[in-house]
ZAMARFI-581503 format. One line per 8 residues: number of its first residue (from 1); their letters; for each residue z, y, x of N, C-alpha, C, O, CB. Coordinates in steps of 0.05 Angstrom, whole numbers, always signed. Atoms other than C-alpha are relative to their C-alpha. Glycine has a CB too. Layout:
BEGIN
NUM> a> Z/Y/X/Z/Y/X/Z/Y/X/Z/Y/X/Z/Y/X | ...
***
This chain:
BEGIN
1> mstqiclr> -5/-15/+24/-308/-95/+382/+7/+28/+7/+24/+33/+25/+23/-14/-17 | -6/-28/-6/-307/-20/+382/+28/+8/-8/+40/-5/-25/-21/+19/-13 | -27/-9/+6/-242/+18/+380/+3/+7/-30/+23/+0/-42/+7/+25/+17 | -2/-9/+28/-256/+48/+311/+0/-25/-19/+14/-25/-39/-23/+18/-7 | +1/+24/+17/-274/-20/+281/+27/-16/+3/+37/-25/-17/-24/-19/+8 | -25/+14/-4/-212/-52/+312/+23/+15/-14/+39/+2/-28/+7/-2/+30 | -20/-15/+14/-168/+5/+286/-1/-5/-30/+19/-10/-42/-3/+30/+6 | +3/+3/+29/-196/-2/+216/+9/-28/-8/+23/-31/-28/-30/+4/-8
9> fvidgird> -7/+28/+6/-188/-78/+217/+31/-4/+0/+42/-16/-18/-13/-19/+20 | -29/+4/-2/-115/-76/+240/+15/+17/-20/+34/+8/-32/+10/+8/+29 | -13/-17/+20/-96/-17/+195/-2/-13/-28/+17/-13/-43/-12/+28/+0 | +3/+14/+26/-125/-54/+135/+18/-24/-2/+29/-30/-23/-30/-9/-3 | -18/+23/+0/-85/-115/+156/+29/+8/-4/+44/-6/-18/-2/-15/+27 | -27/-10/+5/-21/-74/+158/+4/+7/-29/+24/+0/-41/+6/+25/+18 | -2/-7/+29/-35/-47/+88/+1/-26/-17/+18/-27/-35/-25/+16/-8 | -1/+25/+16/-50/-117/+62/+27/-14/+3/+37/-25/-17/-22/-19/+10
17> tmdhyrdg> -26/+11/-4/+15/-142/+93/+21/+13/-18/+37/+0/-30/+8/+1/+29 | -19/-14/+17/+55/-88/+58/-5/-6/-29/+15/-9/-44/-3/+31/+5 | +6/+7/+28/+19/-102/-8/+10/-28/-7/+21/-32/-28/-30/+2/-5 | -9/+27/+5/+34/-176/-2/+31/-1/-3/+42/-16/-19/-9/-19/+22 | -30/-1/+2/+108/-160/+10/+8/+12/-27/+25/+1/-41/+12/+17/+23 | -7/-13/+25/+110/-113/-50/-6/-18/-24/+8/-16/-45/-15/+26/-3 | +8/+18/+22/+76/-166/-93/+18/-25/-1/+16/-41/-19/-29/-9/+3 | -18/+23/-1/+131/-216/-74/-12/-25/+14/+0/-46/+13/+8/-7/-27
25> alplhrls> +14/+22/-13/+82/-260/-35/+8/-4/+29/-1/-23/+42/-30/+3/-2 | -7/+1/-28/+114/-247/+33/+30/+7/+2/+38/+28/-8/-17/+20/+17 | -28/-6/-4/+188/-251/+52/+4/+23/+20/-14/+28/+36/+16/-25/+8 | -6/-22/-17/+221/-194/+89/-2/-7/+29/-12/+9/+45/+28/+11/-6 | +2/+7/-28/+227/-231/+155/-29/-2/+9/-36/+5/+32/+14/-26/+6 | +29/+2/-6/+152/-245/+153/-13/+28/+1/-30/+33/+18/-14/-18/-20 | +10/-28/-1/+136/-172/+136/+7/+13/+27/-11/+24/+39/+13/+16/-23 | -8/-12/-25/+176/-150/+196/-16/-11/+24/-25/+4/+41/+30/-4/+5
33> welhsrin> +15/+13/-22/+142/-200/+243/-29/+9/-1/-40/+15/+20/+2/-31/-3 | +29/-8/+2/+72/-183/+217/-4/+29/+9/-23/+34/+24/-10/-4/-29 | +3/-28/-8/+83/-108/+225/+3/+2/+30/-13/+16/+43/+21/+17/-14 | -4/-1/-29/+110/-118/+296/-26/-10/+15/-35/+4/+33/+24/-18/+8 | +24/+11/-13/+50/-161/+315/-25/+18/-3/-39/+22/+17/-7/-28/-11 | +24/-17/+5/-3/-116/+284/+3/+27/+14/-17/+37/+24/-4/+4/-30 | -4/-26/-14/+27/-52/+312/-5/-4/+30/-18/+13/+43/+28/+11/-4 | +5/+6/-28/+26/-84/+382/-30/-3/+6/-39/+4/+27/+15/-25/+9
41> tlvphapa> +28/+4/-3/-47/-101/+371/-14/+28/+3/-35/+30/+15/-12/-15/-23 | +12/-27/+0/-62/-26/+362/+4/+14/+27/-11/+33/+32/+13/+16/-22 | -8/-15/-24/-32/-6/+430/-24/+9/+17/-25/+33/+24/+18/-17/+17 | +22/-10/-17/-97/-4/+471/-21/+17/-15/-39/+28/-2/-13/-23/+13 | +21/-13/+16/-136/+28/+414/+9/+27/-13/-7/+40/-26/-9/-18/-21 | -11/-23/+15/-91/+85/+389/+17/+17/+18/+28/+8/+38/+15/-9/-25 | -17/-18/-15/-53/+146/+414/+29/-10/+1/+40/-20/-18/-1/+28/-12 | -28/+9/-5/+16/+130/+443/+19/+13/-19/+38/+0/-28/+8/+6/+29
49> vwidqlrd> -19/-14/+18/+50/+182/+399/-1/-13/-28/+20/-17/-40/-8/+30/-3 | +3/+13/+26/+23/+148/+336/+12/-28/+1/+26/-36/-18/-30/-1/-8 | -12/+27/-3/+43/+79/+362/+30/+2/-1/+43/-14/-14/-10/-13/+26 | -29/-4/+1/+113/+106/+374/+10/+5/-28/+31/-5/-36/+8/+23/+19 | -8/-6/+27/+116/+132/+303/+0/-27/-17/+19/-32/-32/-20/+20/-13 | +1/+25/+15/+94/+64/+275/+22/-19/+9/+34/-32/-8/-27/-14/+5 | -22/+18/-10/+144/+27/+320/+27/+9/-11/+44/-7/-17/+0/+0/+30 | -25/-10/+11/+200/+72/+296/+3/-9/-30/+24/-17/-38/+1/+31/+2
57> lhrriaev> -1/+9/+28/+182/+56/+223/+5/-30/-2/+19/-39/-19/-26/+8/-14 | -4/+28/-1/+178/-17/+240/+30/-7/+6/+42/-24/-6/-18/-14/+20 | -28/+4/-8/+247/-13/+273/+19/+4/-24/+38/-11/-27/+8/+20/+22 | -17/-4/+24/+276/+14/+208/-2/-24/-18/+19/-32/-30/-10/+26/-15 | +3/+23/+17/+247/-44/+170/+14/-24/+12/+27/-40/-2/-30/-7/-4 | -13/+22/-14/+272/-94/+222/+31/+3/-2/+45/-17/-4/-8/+0/+30 | -29/-4/+3/+342/-63/+217/+9/-8/-28/+31/-20/-31/+7/+30/+5 | -7/+8/+28/+343/-73/+141/+0/-31/+0/+19/-42/-12/-21/+11/-21
65> hargeaaa> +1/+29/-1/+323/-145/+154/+24/-11/+14/+37/-31/+5/-26/-10/+14 | -24/+10/-16/+378/-154/+207/+25/+3/-16/+43/-15/-16/+2/+16/+26 | -24/-4/+17/+430/-125/+159/+1/-22/-22/+22/-32/-28/+1/+28/-12 | +1/+21/+21/+407/-174/+106/+7/-27/+12/+22/-43/-1/-28/-2/-12 | -7/+25/-13/+413/-232/+155/+30/-1/+5/+43/-22/+1/-15/-4/+27 | -29/-2/-6/+483/-209/+175/+16/-5/-26/+36/-19/-26/+7/+27/+12 | -14/+4/+26/+504/-205/+102/-2/-29/-9/+17/-40/-20/-12/+19/-21 | +4/+28/+8/+475/-274/+89/+18/-19/+16/+29/-38/+6/-29/-8/+2
73> slgeagas> -17/+17/-17/+512/-304/+148/+30/+3/-6/+45/-15/-2/-5/+6/+30 | -28/-5/+8/+577/-273/+123/+5/-11/-28/+28/-11/-38/+7/+29/+1 | -3/+12/+27/+564/-305/+55/+5/+20/-22/+17/+13/-42/+22/-19/+1 | -4/-20/+21/+562/-241/+15/-15/-9/-25/-36/-21/-23/-10/+28/+9 | +11/+8/+26/+547/-253/-58/-28/+11/-3/-33/+35/+0/+18/+9/-23 | +27/-8/+5/+473/-252/-72/-16/+6/+24/-40/+13/+22/+0/+24/-18 | +15/-7/-24/+453/-243/+0/-20/-22/+6/-13/-46/+6/+20/+3/+24 | +22/+19/-7/+387/-276/+17/-21/+16/+14/-22/+41/+13/-12/-13/-26
81> lggagalg> +20/-14/-16/+328/-260/+61/-27/+0/-13/-47/+7/-1/-2/-11/+27 | +25/+3/+13/+274/-272/+10/-15/+25/-4/-36/+29/+9/+3/-13/-26 | +15/-24/+5/+253/-205/-16/+19/+23/-5/+43/+21/+0/-18/-4/-24 | -16/-24/+4/+277/-136/-35/+21/-4/-21/+42/+10/-21/-18/+23/-8 | -20/+5/+21/+315/-164/-95/+26/-9/+11/+47/-6/-2/-11/-20/-19 | -25/+9/-13/+366/-193/-47/+14/+22/+15/+36/+17/+24/-7/-23/+19 | -12/-22/-15/+380/-126/-14/+17/+17/-18/+14/+18/-42/-22/+16/+13 | -16/-19/+14/+432/-76/-33/-17/+25/-7/-39/+28/+4/+25/+8/+16
89> elerrqle> +15/-24/+8/+411/-10/-64/-7/+18/+23/-30/+27/+25/+17/+16/-20 | +5/-17/-23/+417/+29/+1/-23/-13/+17/-41/+2/+26/+25/+3/+17 | +21/+13/-16/+375/-23/+39/-27/+1/-14/-48/+5/-1/+8/-29/+5 | +25/-1/+15/+323/-25/-17/-13/+28/+3/-37/+30/+7/+4/-6/-30 | +11/-27/-2/+316/+51/-14/-10/+5/+28/-32/+17/+32/+22/+21/-6 | +9/-4/-27/+312/+51/+62/-26/-15/+6/-44/-4/+19/+21/-9/+20 | +25/+16/-4/+259/-4/+61/-23/+14/-14/-45/+17/-2/+4/-28/-11 | +21/-13/+14/+218/+31/+8/-9/+26/+13/-33/+32/+15/+8/+6/-30
97> dslrrlra> +6/-24/-14/+222/+97/+45/-16/-6/+25/-35/+8/+31/+26/+16/+7 | +14/+7/-25/+200/+64/+110/-28/-10/-6/-47/-2/+8/+15/-22/+15 | +26/+10/+8/+142/+29/+75/-18/+23/-9/-42/+24/-2/+2/-21/-22 | +16/-23/+9/+120/+94/+42/-8/+17/+24/-31/+26/+25/+17/+18/-20 | +7/-16/-24/+123/+131/+109/-20/-14/+17/-38/-1/+29/+26/+6/+16 | +19/+16/-16/+86/+75/+144/-28/+3/-12/-48/+7/+2/+8/-29/+1 | +26/-3/+13/+30/+78/+92/-11/+28/+5/-35/+32/+10/+2/-6/-30 | +9/-27/-4/+27/+154/+99/-10/+4/+29/-30/+18/+34/+22/+20/-6
105> aldhqqr> +9/-2/-28/+22/+148/+175/-27/-14/+5/-43/-4/+20/+21/-13/+19 | +26/+14/-2/-35/+98/+168/-22/+17/-12/-44/+19/-1/+2/-27/-13 | +20/-17/+14/-71/+143/+118/-7/+24/+17/-31/+32/+19/+10/+8/-27 | +4/-25/-16/-63/+204/+163/-18/-7/+25/-35/+9/+32/+27/+12/+9 | +16/+7/-24/-92/+167/+224/-29/-4/-6/-46/+1/+10/+12/-25/+13 | +28/+7/+7/-155/+146/+187/-16/+25/-10/-39/+22/-15/+0/-21/-21 | +15/-24/+8/-173/+218/+167/-17/+10/+22/-31/+31/+18/+19/+21/-10
***
């Protein structure tokens, strides 16, 4: 598979993953895992600087997930790992910002 075809395939998969999360069809832990896996797939096919940018954005999403797990283990009211509805306002904003930036980074790479 050529590099451009592989890039397109994986980038489309990342977009689909984000869309499934936003539609409520994918829990946050699965979003984080899928992004991690797909970004790693890009490593031999994309510039290291761009991969670092994607990994940084994924790290932000993983941190929101980790904070949600910590809150759930402490038994905070309403804490759950299902979707964004279980997150606090700050976490929801951080997650949405990270997803928006991730989509912008993907769009920029495909130009």
